[in-house]
C-alpha positions as CSV (number, residue, x, y, z in Angstrom):
1,X,-25.5,13.1,-17.9
2,X,-27.6,16.0,-19.6
3,X,-28.4,13.3,-22.7
4,X,-29.9,10.5,-20.2
5,X,-32.2,13.0,-18.3
6,X,-33.4,14.3,-22.0
7,X,-34.3,10.6,-22.7
8,X,-36.0,10.0,-19.5
9,X,-37.9,13.1,-19.6
10,X,-39.2,12.3,-23.3
11,X,-39.6,8.4,-22.4
12,X,-42.3,10.1,-19.1
13,X,-44.4,12.0,-22.0
14,X,-44.7,9.4,-23.9
15,X,-45.9,7.3,-21.2
16,X,-48.7,10.1,-20.1
17,X,-49.9,9.5,-23.7
18,X,-49.7,5.9,-23.8
19,X,-52.0,5.9,-20.6
20,X,-54.2,8.8,-21.4
21,X,-55.0,6.6,-24.4
22,X,-55.6,3.1,-22.3
23,X,-57.7,4.4,-19.5
24,X,-60.9,4.8,-21.4
25,X,-60.4,1.5,-22.6
26,X,-59.7,0.3,-19.3
27,X,-62.6,1.9,-18.0
28,X,-65.0,0.4,-20.7
29,X,-63.5,-3.0,-20.4
30,X,-64.2,-2.8,-16.2
31,X,-67.9,-2.0,-17.3
32,X,-68.5,-4.8,-19.3
33,X,-66.9,-7.6,-17.2
34,X,-68.7,-6.3,-14.3
35,X,-71.9,-6.5,-16.3
36,X,-71.0,-9.9,-17.5
37,X,-70.9,-10.7,-14.0
38,X,-74.2,-9.6,-13.1
39,X,-75.4,-11.8,-16.1
40,X,-74.4,-15.1,-14.0
41,X,-70.7,-15.9,-15.1
42,X,-68.7,-17.5,-13.2
43,X,-67.1,-15.7,-9.9
44,X,-64.1,-17.7,-10.6
45,X,-63.3,-15.9,-13.4
46,X,-63.1,-12.3,-11.3
47,X,-61.7,-13.4,-8.0
48,X,-59.2,-10.8,-6.9
49,X,-55.8,-12.0,-7.2
50,X,-53.4,-12.7,-3.9
51,X,-51.0,-9.8,-3.3
52,X,-47.4,-10.8,-3.3
53,X,-45.9,-9.6,-0.1
54,X,-43.0,-6.8,-1.1
55,X,-39.9,-8.7,-0.2
56,X,-37.9,-6.2,2.6
57,X,-34.2,-6.1,1.2
58,X,-31.6,-7.4,3.1
59,X,-28.6,-5.1,4.4
60,X,-25.5,-6.1,3.4
61,X,-23.9,-7.8,6.6
62,X,-20.6,-5.8,7.4
63,X,-17.0,-6.9,6.4
64,X,-14.8,-5.2,8.5
65,X,-14.5,-3.6,12.0
66,X,-12.3,-1.4,13.4
67,X,-11.2,-0.9,17.0
68,X,-9.0,1.8,18.7
69,X,-9.0,3.9,21.7
70,X,-10.2,8.0,22.6
71,X,-7.9,9.7,24.8
72,X,-7.6,13.2,26.0
73,X,-3.9,13.5,27.1
74,X,-3.3,9.7,28.2
75,X,-6.5,9.8,30.0
76,X,-9.7,7.4,28.0
77,X,-12.6,9.3,26.7
78,X,-15.6,7.9,27.4
79,X,-18.9,8.1,26.4
80,X,-17.8,9.7,22.8
81,X,-19.0,9.6,19.8
82,X,-17.2,7.9,16.9
83,X,-17.5,8.0,13.3
84,X,-15.4,6.4,10.8
85,X,-15.0,8.3,7.2
86,X,-14.0,7.4,3.8
87,X,-12.4,10.9,2.0
88,X,-13.8,12.7,-0.4
89,X,-12.3,12.2,-4.4
90,X,-14.3,15.3,-6.1
91,X,-12.5,18.2,-4.1
92,X,-10.7,19.6,-1.7
93,X,-11.8,19.2,1.7
94,X,-15.2,17.5,0.4
95,X,-16.9,14.3,-0.8
96,X,-16.2,12.3,2.8
97,X,-18.8,9.7,3.3
98,X,-19.5,7.9,7.0
99,X,-18.9,4.4,7.1
100,X,-20.1,3.9,10.7
101,X,-20.1,4.8,14.0
102,X,-19.7,3.3,17.6
103,X,-19.6,5.2,21.5
104,X,-16.4,4.7,23.4
105,X,-16.9,2.6,27.0
106,X,-15.7,3.4,30.1
107,X,-12.1,3.3,28.8
108,X,-12.5,5.3,25.9
109,X,-12.5,1.8,23.9
110,X,-14.8,1.5,20.6
111,X,-15.5,-0.6,17.6
112,X,-16.7,-0.1,14.7
113,X,-18.2,-2.5,11.7
114,X,-18.7,-1.2,8.2
115,X,-18.6,-2.1,4.7
116,X,-15.2,-1.6,3.4
117,X,-15.1,0.6,0.2
118,X,-14.6,-1.8,-2.8
119,X,-11.4,0.5,-4.3
120,X,-8.5,1.6,-1.7
121,X,-10.0,4.8,0.0
122,X,-8.6,7.3,3.0
123,X,-10.4,5.9,6.0
124,X,-10.2,8.7,9.0
125,X,-12.2,9.0,12.6
126,X,-13.3,11.9,14.3
127,X,-14.5,11.5,17.9
128,X,-16.8,14.1,19.3
129,X,-18.1,14.4,22.8
130,X,-17.4,12.9,25.6
131,X,-15.8,12.7,29.2
132,X,-12.4,12.9,29.5
133,X,-12.3,12.5,33.4
134,X,-13.7,15.8,34.6
135,X,-17.4,15.6,33.2
136,X,-19.1,15.7,29.6
137,X,-17.9,18.2,27.1
138,X,-19.4,19.2,24.0
139,X,-15.9,21.1,22.8
140,X,-14.2,17.6,22.8
141,X,-13.6,16.7,18.8
142,X,-10.7,14.7,17.6
143,X,-9.4,13.0,14.7
144,X,-6.9,10.3,13.4
145,X,-5.8,8.6,10.0
146,X,-6.9,5.0,10.0
147,X,-5.1,4.9,6.6
148,X,-6.1,2.6,2.9
149,X,-9.3,0.5,3.6
150,X,-7.2,-2.4,2.0
151,X,-4.4,-2.2,4.7
152,X,-6.4,-2.3,8.1
153,X,-4.2,-1.4,11.3
154,X,-5.0,-3.3,14.7
155,X,-6.1,-0.3,16.0
156,X,-6.7,3.1,15.9
157,X,-5.7,5.8,18.7
158,X,-7.6,9.3,18.7
159,X,-6.0,12.1,20.9
160,X,-4.6,15.8,20.6
161,X,-1.4,14.5,19.1
162,X,-2.9,12.8,16.3
163,X,-5.4,15.4,15.5
164,X,-2.3,18.0,15.4
165,X,-0.4,16.0,12.8
166,X,-3.1,15.1,10.7
167,X,-4.4,19.1,10.5
168,X,-0.6,20.0,9.9
169,X,-0.1,17.7,6.7
170,X,-3.6,17.6,5.3
171,X,-4.7,21.1,6.0
172,X,-5.0,22.5,2.2
173,X,-6.9,19.2,1.7
174,X,-9.5,19.5,4.9
175,X,-13.1,21.8,4.8
176,X,-12.8,24.8,6.9
177,X,-14.7,22.5,10.2
178,X,-11.5,20.2,10.3
179,X,-13.7,17.3,9.7
180,X,-14.3,16.6,5.8
181,X,-11.5,15.5,3.9
182,X,-11.1,15.1,0.6
183,X,-8.8,15.3,-3.1
184,X,-9.5,15.9,-6.5
185,X,-8.8,13.4,-8.1
186,X,-6.5,15.6,-10.5
187,X,-4.3,15.9,-7.3
188,X,-3.9,12.5,-6.2
189,X,-0.1,12.4,-6.0
190,X,-0.2,15.3,-4.0
191,X,-2.6,14.0,-1.4
192,X,-0.4,10.3,-1.5
193,X,2.6,12.7,-1.2
194,X,0.8,14.8,2.1
195,X,-0.7,11.4,3.6
196,X,2.8,9.0,3.3
197,X,4.7,12.4,5.3
198,X,1.6,12.3,7.9
199,X,2.0,8.4,8.8
200,X,6.2,8.2,8.0
201,X,7.0,11.7,10.0
202,X,4.6,13.4,12.0
203,X,2.3,10.5,13.8
204,X,1.5,6.9,14.4
205,X,-2.1,6.4,14.2
206,X,-1.7,3.1,16.1
207,X,-0.4,4.2,19.4
208,X,-1.1,8.7,18.9
209,X,2.5,9.1,19.1
210,X,5.2,11.1,17.1
211,X,5.6,9.1,13.8
212,X,9.5,7.4,12.4
213,X,11.1,10.7,12.4
214,X,10.2,12.5,15.5
215,X,10.4,9.5,17.0
216,X,13.4,8.7,16.6
217,X,15.0,12.3,17.8
218,X,12.2,12.3,20.2
219,X,14.9,11.5,23.0
220,X,17.3,13.7,22.4
221,X,14.9,17.1,22.1
222,X,16.1,17.8,26.0
223,X,17.6,20.5,27.7
224,X,17.5,22.7,24.2
225,X,19.4,20.0,22.6
226,X,19.5,21.6,18.9
227,X,18.9,18.6,16.9
228,X,17.6,19.9,13.9
229,X,13.3,18.4,13.5
230,X,13.7,19.0,18.1
231,X,11.7,22.1,17.1
232,X,8.6,20.5,15.0
233,X,8.1,17.8,17.8
234,X,8.1,20.8,20.3
235,X,5.9,22.5,18.0
236,X,3.7,19.5,17.7
237,X,3.3,18.6,21.2
238,X,2.9,22.1,22.5
239,X,-0.2,22.3,20.3
240,X,-1.7,19.3,21.4
241,X,-1.1,20.3,25.2
242,X,-3.5,23.6,24.2
243,X,-5.9,21.2,23.0
244,X,-5.2,18.9,26.1
245,X,-6.3,22.1,28.4
246,X,-9.5,22.4,26.7
247,X,-10.4,18.9,26.3
248,X,-9.6,17.5,29.9
249,X,-11.9,20.1,31.8
250,X,-16.2,20.0,31.3
251,X,-18.5,21.8,29.2
252,X,-18.5,25.3,29.1
253,X,-15.1,25.6,31.2
254,X,-13.3,28.8,31.1
255,X,-10.1,26.5,29.2
256,X,-12.2,25.6,26.3
257,X,-13.4,29.4,26.2
258,X,-10.1,31.1,25.8
259,X,-9.3,28.1,23.5
260,X,-12.0,28.8,20.8
261,X,-11.8,32.3,21.3
262,X,-8.1,32.6,20.8
263,X,-8.2,30.3,17.9
264,X,-10.6,32.5,16.1
265,X,-9.4,33.9,12.9
266,X,-9.1,37.5,11.8
267,X,-12.8,38.6,10.9
268,X,-13.8,35.2,11.3
269,X,-16.2,32.9,13.2
270,X,-15.1,31.4,16.5
271,X,-14.7,27.8,16.3
272,X,-17.4,25.7,18.2
273,X,-14.9,22.6,18.8
274,X,-11.4,21.6,19.5
275,X,-11.0,20.2,15.9
276,X,-12.2,23.2,14.2
277,X,-10.1,25.6,16.5
278,X,-7.2,23.3,15.5
279,X,-7.6,24.4,12.0
280,X,-8.4,27.9,12.5
281,X,-4.8,27.5,14.2
282,X,-2.9,25.7,11.1
283,X,-4.4,28.1,8.6
284,X,-4.2,31.4,10.6
285,X,-0.2,30.2,12.5
286,X,0.5,33.8,13.5
287,X,-2.6,34.5,14.9
288,X,-2.9,34.9,18.9
289,X,0.3,32.4,19.0
290,X,1.5,33.6,22.1
291,X,-1.8,34.0,23.9
292,X,-2.5,30.0,22.5
293,X,0.9,29.3,24.0
294,X,0.1,30.2,27.4
295,X,-3.2,27.6,27.4
296,X,-1.0,24.5,28.3
297,X,-1.8,22.9,31.1
298,X,0.8,22.2,34.2
299,X,2.0,19.3,33.7
300,X,1.3,18.7,30.0
301,X,0.5,15.8,29.0
302,X,3.1,15.8,25.6
303,X,6.6,16.4,25.7
304,X,9.0,17.9,24.6
305,X,7.3,20.8,24.3
306,X,8.5,24.7,23.6
307,X,9.3,26.7,26.9
308,X,9.3,29.9,25.2
309,X,6.1,31.0,22.6
310,X,7.0,30.2,19.1
311,X,5.8,33.7,16.7
312,X,3.6,31.1,14.5
313,X,2.3,27.9,14.9
314,X,3.2,26.4,11.4
315,X,5.1,23.1,11.6
316,X,8.8,23.2,10.1
317,X,11.1,20.2,9.1
318,X,14.4,20.2,7.8
319,X,15.9,17.7,5.5
320,X,19.8,16.9,5.2
321,X,20.2,13.2,4.4
322,X,24.0,12.1,4.0
323,X,23.3,11.0,0.6
324,X,21.9,14.1,-0.9
325,X,25.3,15.9,-0.5
326,X,23.5,19.2,-0.2
327,X,26.3,21.8,-0.4
328,X,25.5,25.3,-0.8
329,X,21.6,24.5,-1.7
330,X,20.2,27.5,-3.3
331,X,17.2,27.1,-5.6
332,X,14.8,23.9,-5.7
333,X,12.6,22.7,-8.1
334,X,9.5,19.7,-7.7
335,X,8.8,17.3,-10.3
336,X,5.8,15.3,-10.9
337,X,6.1,13.3,-8.4
338,X,6.7,15.5,-5.5
339,X,10.5,15.1,-5.0
340,X,12.4,17.9,-4.5
341,X,15.7,18.6,-6.5
342,X,18.4,20.9,-5.5
343,X,21.3,23.0,-6.7
344,X,24.4,23.2,-5.0
345,X,26.2,26.3,-5.6
346,X,29.3,25.3,-3.5
347,X,29.8,21.5,-4.8
348,X,29.0,18.7,-7.1
349,X,25.7,17.2,-8.8
350,X,22.3,17.4,-8.2
351,X,20.5,16.6,-4.8
352,X,16.8,15.1,-4.3
353,X,15.1,14.5,-1.4
354,X,12.9,11.3,-2.3
355,X,8.9,11.9,-1.6
356,X,8.4,8.2,-1.8
357,X,10.6,8.1,1.9
358,X,8.8,11.1,3.4
359,X,12.0,13.4,2.3
360,X,14.2,11.1,4.5
361,X,16.1,10.1,1.7
362,X,18.6,11.6,-0.4
363,X,20.4,11.3,-3.5
364,X,23.6,13.1,-5.1
365,X,23.8,12.8,-8.8
366,X,26.7,13.2,-10.6
367,X,27.2,12.2,-13.7
368,X,31.0,12.6,-15.3
369,X,28.6,13.3,-18.7
370,X,26.3,16.0,-17.5
371,X,29.7,18.1,-15.9
372,X,27.5,19.5,-12.7
373,X,29.5,21.5,-10.2
374,X,28.5,24.7,-8.5
375,X,24.9,24.6,-9.8
376,X,22.6,27.8,-9.9
377,X,19.3,27.7,-12.2
378,X,17.5,24.6,-12.2
379,X,14.2,23.4,-14.2
380,X,12.5,20.0,-14.8
381,X,11.1,19.5,-18.2
382,X,7.8,17.8,-19.1
383,X,9.2,14.6,-19.3
384,X,11.1,14.7,-15.6
385,X,14.5,15.2,-17.2
386,X,16.4,17.8,-14.6
387,X,18.6,20.7,-15.9
388,X,20.8,22.5,-14.4
389,X,22.2,26.2,-15.2
390,X,26.4,25.4,-14.5
391,X,29.2,27.6,-13.5
392,X,30.1,29.5,-15.5
393,X,29.4,28.6,-18.8
394,X,27.0,25.2,-19.5
395,X,23.5,23.6,-19.0
396,X,24.1,20.1,-17.4
397,X,20.8,17.7,-18.0
398,X,20.5,14.5,-16.0
399,X,17.8,12.1,-17.6
400,X,15.2,10.5,-16.3
401,X,15.2,7.1,-19.1
402,X,18.4,6.3,-16.4
403,X,17.3,6.9,-13.4
404,X,19.3,10.2,-13.5
405,X,22.6,8.3,-13.4
406,X,23.3,9.6,-16.6
407,X,23.2,13.2,-18.4
408,X,24.6,15.6,-21.3
409,X,26.3,18.7,-21.1
410,X,25.2,21.2,-23.5
411,X,26.5,24.8,-24.5
412,X,25.8,25.9,-28.1
413,X,28.2,28.4,-29.3
414,X,25.0,30.5,-30.7
415,X,23.8,30.3,-27.1
416,X,26.4,32.9,-25.3
417,X,25.5,31.2,-22.4
418,X,27.6,33.0,-19.5
419,X,26.6,32.8,-15.8
420,X,23.0,30.8,-16.6
421,X,21.0,31.7,-13.6
422,X,17.0,31.5,-13.5
423,X,16.2,28.5,-16.4
424,X,12.3,27.6,-17.5
425,X,10.5,25.9,-20.5
426,X,8.0,26.8,-22.2
427,X,5.1,25.0,-24.2
428,X,7.5,23.6,-26.9
429,X,9.8,22.4,-24.0
430,X,12.1,25.3,-25.5
431,X,14.7,25.9,-22.4
432,X,14.8,29.4,-21.4
433,X,17.5,31.0,-19.7
434,X,18.7,34.1,-18.0
435,X,22.7,34.7,-18.2
436,X,24.0,37.1,-15.7
437,X,26.5,37.6,-17.5
438,X,25.0,38.5,-21.0
439,X,21.0,38.0,-22.1
440,X,18.5,35.6,-22.7
441,X,19.5,32.4,-24.2
442,X,17.0,29.6,-25.5
443,X,18.4,25.7,-26.4
444,X,15.6,24.7,-28.7
445,X,13.7,21.3,-28.2
446,X,13.8,20.6,-32.2
447,X,17.5,20.5,-32.3
448,X,17.9,18.0,-29.2
449,X,19.1,21.2,-27.4
450,X,22.2,21.0,-29.5
451,X,21.1,24.4,-31.0
452,X,21.0,27.4,-29.5
453,X,20.1,31.1,-29.4
454,X,20.8,34.5,-28.2
455,X,18.3,37.2,-27.5
456,X,19.1,41.1,-27.1
457,X,16.9,42.9,-29.4
458,X,17.6,46.4,-28.3
459,X,21.1,45.6,-27.4
460,X,20.2,47.2,-23.9
461,X,16.8,45.1,-23.2
462,X,19.1,43.3,-20.9
463,X,21.6,44.1,-18.0
464,X,22.6,41.3,-15.8
465,X,19.5,39.6,-16.0
466,X,19.0,36.8,-13.3
467,X,14.9,36.2,-12.7
468,X,13.0,34.5,-15.5
469,X,9.8,33.3,-15.8
470,X,7.5,32.5,-18.7
471,X,3.5,33.6,-19.2
472,X,1.6,31.7,-20.9
473,X,1.5,33.1,-24.3
474,X,5.4,32.3,-23.9
475,X,6.4,35.7,-23.5
476,X,10.0,35.5,-21.5
477,X,9.8,38.0,-18.3
478,X,13.0,38.5,-16.9
479,X,14.8,40.5,-14.1
480,X,17.5,43.1,-15.1
481,X,19.8,43.7,-11.8
482,X,22.2,46.1,-12.6
483,X,19.5,48.7,-14.5
484,X,16.9,48.4,-12.2
485,X,14.2,47.3,-15.1
486,X,12.1,44.3,-16.0
487,X,11.9,43.2,-19.6
488,X,10.1,41.2,-21.5
489,X,10.6,39.2,-24.9
490,X,7.4,39.0,-27.5
491,X,7.2,36.0,-28.9
492,X,4.7,37.3,-31.1
493,X,7.7,38.6,-33.0
494,X,9.8,35.7,-32.8
495,X,11.8,37.1,-30.0
496,X,13.4,39.9,-32.1
497,X,11.4,42.7,-30.2
498,X,11.1,43.6,-26.7
499,X,9.8,46.1,-23.9
500,X,11.5,47.0,-21.1
501,X,9.4,48.2,-18.2
502,X,10.8,50.8,-15.5
503,X,7.5,52.3,-13.6
504,X,8.6,54.3,-11.1
505,X,5.6,53.6,-8.9
506,X,7.5,50.1,-8.7
507,X,10.5,51.5,-7.2
508,X,12.9,48.7,-8.6
509,X,15.9,48.5,-6.8
510,X,18.2,45.4,-8.0
511,X,14.9,43.4,-9.0
512,X,15.6,39.7,-8.7
513,X,13.1,36.8,-8.5
514,X,9.9,37.4,-10.6
515,X,6.4,35.8,-10.6
516,X,3.4,36.3,-12.3
517,X,0.0,35.9,-11.2
518,X,-3.5,35.1,-12.6
519,X,-4.5,38.0,-13.6
520,X,-1.0,38.8,-15.0
521,X,0.8,41.1,-12.6
522,X,4.2,40.8,-12.4
523,X,5.6,40.5,-8.8
524,X,9.6,41.5,-8.4
525,X,11.7,40.9,-5.1
526,X,14.2,43.6,-4.8
527,X,17.1,42.5,-3.6
528,X,19.9,45.0,-2.8
529,X,23.2,43.4,-1.5
530,X,23.5,45.8,1.5
531,X,20.7,44.4,2.9
532,X,16.6,45.0,2.7
533,X,14.4,45.2,0.2
534,X,10.9,45.2,-0.7
535,X,8.0,43.7,-3.2
536,X,7.2,45.6,-6.9
537,X,3.9,44.9,-8.5
538,X,3.9,45.5,-11.9
539,X,0.1,45.9,-12.9
540,X,-1.3,44.7,-16.1
541,X,-4.3,46.9,-16.2
542,X,-1.8,49.4,-16.5
543,X,0.0,47.6,-19.5
544,X,2.8,47.6,-17.3
545,X,3.2,51.3,-17.2
546,X,2.5,51.6,-13.6
547,X,3.6,49.9,-10.6
548,X,3.3,49.5,-6.9
549,X,6.1,48.9,-4.3
550,X,5.0,47.4,-1.2
551,X,7.6,47.7,2.3
552,X,8.2,46.6,5.5
553,X,6.4,49.7,7.2
554,X,3.4,49.3,4.9
555,X,3.0,45.5,5.5
556,X,4.5,44.5,8.2
557,X,6.7,41.8,6.3
558,X,10.2,42.1,7.1
559,X,12.1,41.9,3.6
560,X,15.5,41.8,4.2
561,X,17.3,40.5,0.5
562,X,13.9,38.6,-0.5
563,X,13.4,35.9,-2.6
564,X,10.0,34.5,-3.7
565,X,7.4,32.2,-5.1
566,X,3.7,32.5,-5.6
567,X,1.4,29.5,-4.1
568,X,-1.5,28.1,-6.1
569,X,-4.0,31.2,-4.7
570,X,-1.3,33.7,-5.7
571,X,-0.2,34.6,-1.9
572,X,3.8,35.5,-2.3
573,X,6.0,33.1,-0.1
574,X,9.4,35.1,0.4
575,X,13.0,33.8,1.9
576,X,14.6,36.6,3.9
577,X,18.1,35.5,3.0
578,X,19.6,38.3,4.9
579,X,16.9,38.0,7.7
580,X,16.8,34.3,8.3
581,X,13.1,34.3,7.7
582,X,10.0,34.1,5.8
583,X,7.5,36.5,5.3
584,X,4.2,36.0,3.0
585,X,2.5,38.8,1.3
586,X,-1.7,37.5,1.5
587,X,-3.4,37.5,-2.0
588,X,-5.1,40.8,-2.5
589,X,-2.4,43.6,-2.6
590,X,-3.4,46.9,-3.7
591,X,-2.9,50.6,-3.5
592,X,-4.9,50.3,-0.5
593,X,-2.6,48.0,1.4
594,X,-1.0,44.8,1.9
595,X,-1.0,42.2,4.8
596,X,2.3,40.8,5.3
597,X,3.4,38.1,7.9
598,X,6.7,36.4,9.1
599,X,7.4,33.1,10.3
600,X,10.3,31.5,11.9
601,X,8.9,29.3,13.2
602,X,11.2,26.3,15.9
603,X,13.1,23.9,13.7
604,X,13.4,26.1,10.8
605,X,16.9,25.8,11.0
606,X,17.5,29.0,8.6
607,X,21.0,30.5,7.8
608,X,20.5,32.3,4.8
609,X,17.5,30.8,3.4
610,X,17.1,31.0,-0.4
611,X,14.5,30.8,-3.4
612,X,11.6,28.3,-2.0
613,X,9.3,26.5,-4.1
614,X,6.1,25.3,-3.3
615,X,5.1,21.5,-4.5
616,X,1.6,19.9,-4.9
617,X,0.3,19.0,-1.0
618,X,1.3,22.9,0.0
619,X,4.6,22.4,1.2
620,X,6.9,25.3,1.1
621,X,10.5,23.8,0.5
622,X,13.3,26.3,1.4
623,X,17.0,25.7,0.6
624,X,18.9,26.9,3.2
625,X,22.7,28.1,1.9
626,X,24.9,28.0,4.8
627,X,23.1,25.1,6.9
628,X,23.6,22.5,3.6
629,X,19.9,21.5,4.3
630,X,16.2,22.0,2.7
631,X,13.4,23.3,5.5
632,X,9.6,22.4,5.2
633,X,6.7,24.6,5.7
634,X,4.2,21.5,6.4
635,X,1.2,21.8,4.3
636,X,1.0,25.8,5.1
637,X,0.8,26.9,0.9
638,X,-1.4,26.5,-1.3
639,X,-0.9,23.5,-3.6
640,X,1.0,24.4,-6.9
641,X,1.1,22.1,-10.0
642,X,4.5,20.6,-10.9
643,X,7.0,20.7,-12.4
644,X,6.0,24.4,-13.6
645,X,4.6,25.2,-16.5
646,X,4.1,28.7,-19.0
647,X,2.0,30.7,-16.7
648,X,0.7,32.0,-13.5
649,X,1.4,29.2,-10.9
650,X,-2.0,27.1,-10.7
651,X,-3.8,24.9,-8.3
652,X,-3.6,21.2,-9.1
């Protein structure tokens, strides 16, 4: 583009020089013609030509149309301005383009004629203002997904429920106004998986009602029946009812004022409409949750709904498809397609939840050659092969090329595998394993993983290593549970040298999980077996000689045998194994303080939550050991490129 711009500039300069030379000649010729005319030459030779009329461009006629209805609760909204958008493709929450608009009639109906994009593009509808029966209300703003432009639905219903579902599922792809949807081309997979989940699990935009997953259990969600996903449906209906309390009133009503005030994020601006309020609520789920809950109108339009205030407005879904045969899931990993893979600490094989089925379908893979039973660590290589640590002393592989129906088992003597735990691949696709019973092992890619190496440079470098992560220089970082240290194997020395860190300020106490942020700080969860715990940081600025420790008293986060992961913006998500909840430390922790939050939303089904993972849609996945299920916090975390690579988590 820059080169083209320079060429145009050069061309323009040349044309100006030509014009400067030509103008005097034209003037001279004009004078000559005038002189000839005055001497009696034929007037036919210098008649003014008849101007040719400028053609008026003919607009391309619309080649498609979309009809539907806008509702407040179950009542039609008349006089609402409905706009059809094509989602952007240049970045997160940006680039959306208006395709057409219409105004709803007395029955809430609308029809929009538009030109369909030439390539399949996500289309969605935003309805602003109108009268839901009380009078005109400028605070009304609602949203619904139409779908791909090459698969037009018969109609689209826009209401509070579709608004809530869309904001939950796509919150990482929507701007702060709640109205502009877009995704970068680098995260097409995450965007597609989020849309699939929205359409399959959460909402049916043709009817404005729950999607297939939630609809299938709706009839059983009465009288406190503990169906796994009743809590999620009730959470969505409750938030939809809260919006309806404003939508069904007039401009300036106390209900709208209360909603907009209570939805205002800490230190943020007050939203101006129900759509922006929804975006603020799902992005700040613990903010004023009880106060917002109390705004539900009497005889709410969306049921079943919560009967008690939640601790937050996080949407939690729980998955345990029979075919996945989950048995003591302990750690999850996400592949490049967004599929969720889990170890089974008490059973056989590796379990998968498939993104294509919106995670409602699962598989268990246990080829005999892989020998996978009682698995612990898990990692996915760049080709999509799944690797797991198998107790007591082998590594099993499921091969992607076989559809995971075939596998291999590895136990090279030189690796000294013993109780393999967390694992990761370096840039050369060598597999590194923390062995709780010995040292750190490497299976080399160059040998087809048939050859292994064991590392313990100082012979005291490792003491029950459990957590393992690889930095962007391929240095190996490991937690030592039994001697309260963190060790670093240095790539520059061929892993023959190591550093061991035990900074007093970090206050290590059974260090377990480990992660690295974009500033090269090292984060560690402290998980003493008796319960309790904290989060430690080794600071890169001190060359890891100093550290910080964050406790419940300092942050408000309820750490109780914490196990953690960082998201794409360095927010720290912590499963509390004994506390049966999830905590979050917001990015930006320092010696001056740290903000911590706690979540145990309806539908989470927590019963010993284990080591979590974040996918490219921004979903947080948490294996539930005792419940034999996997819980999803829908869209709540900043997306992470998967499968993970050396270095800090990066946003796609």
